[in-house]
Backbone as a chain_set.jsonl record, in Angstrom:
{"seq": "MNYGEALKYQREAANLSQHQLAKETGISQANICRWEQGDVLPSIDACVKLAEFYGITVDELIGRN", "coords": {"N": [[12.71, -92.056, 64.238], [10.321, -89.468, 63.149], [8.156, -89.457, 60.538], [6.693, -86.82, 59.401], [10.381, -85.585, 59.759], [12.033, -87.743, 57.92], [10.791, -87.257, 55.684], [12.454, -84.954, 55.565], [14.683, -85.809, 55.961], [14.445, -87.454, 53.707], [13.997, -85.172, 50.933], [16.706, -83.811, 52.051], [17.948, -85.463, 51.475], [18.168, -85.304, 48.485], [19.109, -83.79, 47.68], [18.216, -81.062, 48.245], [16.078, -78.269, 47.895], [13.262, -77.506, 49.738], [11.63, -75.382, 47.998], [13.122, -76.463, 45.46], [12.039, -78.667, 45.28], [8.869, -78.299, 45.45], [8.616, -77.331, 42.95], [9.279, -79.005, 41.24], [8.309, -80.697, 41.178], [5.481, -80.299, 41.517], [3.832, -80.356, 43.599], [2.987, -77.445, 46.16], [5.185, -75.314, 47.901], [4.159, -74.984, 50.214], [2.854, -76.891, 51.283], [5.343, -78.127, 51.542], [5.987, -78.11, 53.217], [5.326, -77.665, 55.699], [4.331, -80.271, 56.212], [7.251, -81.946, 57.347], [7.161, -80.144, 59.141], [6.217, -81.864, 60.987], [3.272, -80.674, 61.114], [1.1, -81.213, 59.591], [-0.54, -83.638, 58.159], [1.136, -86.04, 54.921], [-1.22, -86.228, 52.004], [-2.694, -89.968, 51.085], [-2.221, -90.01, 48.46], [0.173, -87.344, 47.567], [2.003, -88.744, 49.345], [2.81, -90.539, 47.744], [3.203, -90.074, 44.95], [5.485, -88.516, 46.048], [7.436, -90.632, 46.98], [7.86, -91.73, 44.503], [9.086, -89.49, 42.924], [11.572, -89.83, 44.101], [12.548, -92.316, 43.763], [11.631, -94.707, 45.301], [10.112, -96.874, 47.858], [7.36, -96.074, 49.268], [7.587, -96.918, 51.901], [9.669, -96.585, 52.339], [10.332, -93.979, 52.157], [8.551, -93.252, 54.716], [9.898, -93.266, 56.419], [9.624, -96.1, 57.705], [11.379, -99.321, 57.593]], "CA": [[12.699, -90.748, 63.262], [8.951, -88.841, 62.579], [7.184, -88.49, 59.001], [8.207, -84.991, 59.029], [11.988, -85.615, 59.552], [11.566, -88.502, 57.423], [10.095, -86.268, 54.867], [13.057, -83.945, 55.756], [15.603, -86.399, 55.765], [14.804, -87.982, 51.665], [14.294, -84.172, 50.193], [17.9, -83.278, 52.052], [19.639, -87.083, 50.334], [18.396, -85.867, 46.713], [20.299, -82.162, 47.449], [16.697, -80.045, 47.449], [15.718, -77.057, 48.67], [11.181, -76.919, 49.612], [11.34, -74.391, 46.339], [13.313, -77.215, 44.38], [11.452, -79.878, 45.26], [7.763, -78.011, 45.175], [9.245, -77.07, 41.49], [9.963, -80.358, 40.43], [6.712, -82.367, 41.813], [4.184, -79.773, 41.456], [3.173, -80.204, 45.271], [3.663, -76.102, 46.781], [6.397, -75.074, 48.973], [3.639, -74.441, 51.812], [3.118, -78.188, 51.791], [6.396, -79.621, 51.728], [6.773, -76.925, 54.08], [4.216, -78.545, 57.085], [4.899, -82.146, 56.026], [8.38, -81.386, 57.049], [7.432, -79.8, 60.757], [5.255, -81.831, 61.422], [1.899, -79.815, 61.783], [0.483, -81.585, 58.231], [0.017, -85.613, 57.172], [0.686, -85.77, 53.209], [-2.219, -87.977, 51.996], [-1.217, -91.165, 50.261], [-0.699, -89.363, 46.867], [1.201, -86.873, 47.684], [2.963, -90.143, 49.603], [3.43, -91.889, 45.732], [3.821, -88.989, 44.102], [7.223, -88.482, 46.607], [7.963, -91.616, 46.298], [8.21, -91.793, 42.716], [10.229, -88.947, 42.168], [12.883, -89.767, 44.144], [12.845, -93.986, 43.615], [12.181, -95.304, 46.372], [8.741, -97.221, 48.071], [6.639, -95.201, 50.314], [7.925, -96.747, 53.827], [10.962, -95.953, 52.672], [9.732, -92.118, 52.223], [8.215, -92.318, 55.711], [10.874, -93.961, 57.471], [9.891, -97.346, 57.163], [11.717, -100.445, 56.507]], "C": [[10.817, -90.916, 62.525], [8.961, -89.157, 61.275], [7.828, -87.735, 58.409], [9.999, -85.017, 58.604], [11.963, -86.424, 58.76], [11.389, -88.216, 55.396], [11.705, -85.362, 54.126], [14.485, -84.67, 54.172], [15.682, -86.552, 53.857], [14.821, -86.397, 50.743], [16.042, -84.361, 49.821], [18.892, -84.259, 50.861], [19.758, -86.417, 49.05], [19.219, -84.373, 46.786], [19.203, -80.61, 47.231], [16.198, -79.292, 48.471], [13.752, -77.785, 47.761], [11.392, -76.349, 48.116], [11.691, -75.363, 45.059], [12.258, -77.993, 44.184], [10.154, -80.188, 44.634], [7.335, -77.409, 43.145], [9.207, -78.114, 41.029], [8.33, -81.822, 40.472], [5.439, -81.605, 41.446], [3.223, -79.611, 42.501], [3.825, -78.788, 45.959], [3.624, -76.529, 47.991], [5.398, -75.288, 50.707], [3.25, -75.749, 52.47], [3.479, -78.382, 52.559], [6.338, -79.313, 53.441], [5.558, -77.958, 55.723], [4.583, -79.447, 57.284], [6.394, -82.446, 57.138], [7.93, -81.331, 59.005], [6.832, -80.291, 61.482], [3.384, -81.948, 61.908], [1.383, -80.528, 60.608], [0.286, -83.294, 58.567], [-0.406, -85.321, 55.684], [-0.772, -86.381, 53.474], [-1.403, -88.796, 51.187], [-1.637, -90.763, 49.326], [0.059, -88.936, 46.934], [2.319, -88.042, 48.319], [3.561, -90.505, 48.32], [3.659, -91.492, 45.458], [5.363, -88.986, 44.282], [7.947, -89.289, 46.07], [8.332, -92.228, 45.224], [9.204, -91.274, 42.204], [11.299, -89.508, 42.965], [13.133, -91.923, 44.332], [12.837, -94.936, 44.188], [10.8, -95.599, 46.839], [8.692, -96.371, 49.048], [6.84, -95.987, 51.584], [9.101, -96.667, 54.177], [11.305, -94.205, 53.176], [9.479, -92.069, 53.624], [8.914, -92.061, 56.681], [10.671, -95.061, 57.974], [10.749, -98.307, 56.372], [12.148, -101.219, 56.415]], "O": [[10.264, -91.79, 61.856], [10.098, -89.1, 60.807], [8.744, -87.645, 57.591], [10.61, -84.64, 57.604], [11.586, -85.593, 57.934], [11.751, -88.797, 54.373], [12.032, -85.17, 52.955], [14.881, -84.504, 53.019], [16.47, -86.076, 53.04], [15.649, -86.368, 49.832], [16.65, -84.662, 48.794], [19.791, -84.088, 50.038], [20.774, -86.537, 48.366], [19.906, -84.001, 45.835], [19.298, -79.616, 46.511], [15.953, -79.606, 49.636], [13.273, -78.141, 46.684], [11.258, -77.107, 47.156], [11.074, -75.342, 43.994], [11.611, -78.052, 43.139], [9.838, -81.134, 43.912], [6.314, -77.227, 42.483], [8.993, -77.962, 39.826], [7.825, -82.885, 40.108], [4.429, -82.218, 41.101], [2.158, -78.996, 42.462], [5.004, -78.83, 46.31], [2.985, -77.263, 48.745], [5.793, -75.594, 51.832], [3.232, -75.931, 53.687], [3.083, -78.667, 53.69], [6.552, -79.995, 54.443], [5.645, -78.999, 56.374], [5.164, -79.752, 58.325], [6.274, -83.511, 57.744], [8.256, -82.147, 59.867], [6.6, -79.78, 62.578], [2.658, -82.706, 62.553], [0.35, -79.903, 60.849], [1.089, -83.953, 59.228], [-1.414, -84.797, 55.21], [-1.317, -86.81, 54.491], [-0.258, -88.703, 50.746], [-1.288, -91.739, 48.663], [1.073, -89.521, 46.553], [3.41, -88.178, 47.765], [4.749, -90.709, 48.072], [4.82, -91.78, 45.168], [6.24, -89.234, 43.455], [8.773, -89.159, 45.167], [9.089, -93.195, 45.136], [10.031, -91.777, 41.443], [12.243, -89.721, 42.204], [13.931, -92.482, 45.083], [13.563, -95.916, 44.018], [9.99, -94.774, 46.417], [9.666, -95.923, 49.654], [6.088, -95.598, 52.478], [9.666, -96.649, 55.27], [12.007, -93.585, 53.975], [9.961, -91.078, 54.173], [8.854, -91.179, 57.537], [11.486, -95.336, 58.855], [10.932, -98.333, 55.155], [12.159, -101.794, 55.327]]}, "num_chains": 1, "name": "protein.A"}
């Protein structure tokens, strides 16, 4: 699983749309979309923010166990 798929997996596991995740985290929906499609790598700060939001580690967020 690549990082984009891992990000999408976590979002879907939380039963959130990209729009809902954007609203909850303050991260733009456009960025979330680009990350999930693998077009752009998220910053470390964004990864930390998402991991904290989901209550998981950054490694778990990007699919590393």
